[in-house]
C-alpha positions, -999 to +999 in steps of 0.1 A: -112+717+117-114+712+154-149+730+157-167+711+131-155+678+152-171+689+185-203+692+176-201+653+155-206+621+172-188+594+165-199+557+161-186+543+191-207+572+208-240+563+187-232+522+198-230+533+237-261+556+230-281+524+215-266+499+240-280+522+268-314+527+252-314+487+249-308+483+285-337+504+296-363+480+274-379+456+297-367+423+295-394+411+274-390+436+245-351+425+241-351+408+210-312+403+201-301+386+173-270+362+170-248+391+176-265+403+205-277+430+193-307+446+176-305+467+147-304+505+155-337+512+134-354+483+151-343+495+185-357+532+181-390+516+171-393+497+202-382+524+221-407+546+207-433+519+214-423+513+249-424+548+257-461+549+242-473+519+265-457+539+296-477+569+287-508+548+283-498+535+316-494+568+332-527+582+318-546+550+330-533+551+365-539+591+368-576+582+358-579+556+385-565+575+410-587+605+401-618+579+406-603+569+436-599+603+453-636+612+440-651+581+463-630+590+495-633+617+518-611+643+516-603+649+552-595+611+554-563+595+569-563+575+534-563+608+516-537+627+533-514+598+524-522+594+487-514+637+484-482+629+506-473+604+478-479+630+453-455+656+464 
């Protein structure tokens, strides 16, 4: 019996994980009800949307960085600084 219990997650653990996820959302995305909590399904949808927006932002920044690097002299001090930041 204890073997099966070890693999299960408790309601308290789920609630703690939901709270942790909620704390990762930007303040503007935190839409809490009167109880101070969003339903778990809504929170998971918001988290998925937020992660997708972060992916789009990373893609956009990568593209902008590539464009910037293409316009720079690869031996310039600025290019060296950018390369050191990317390590």
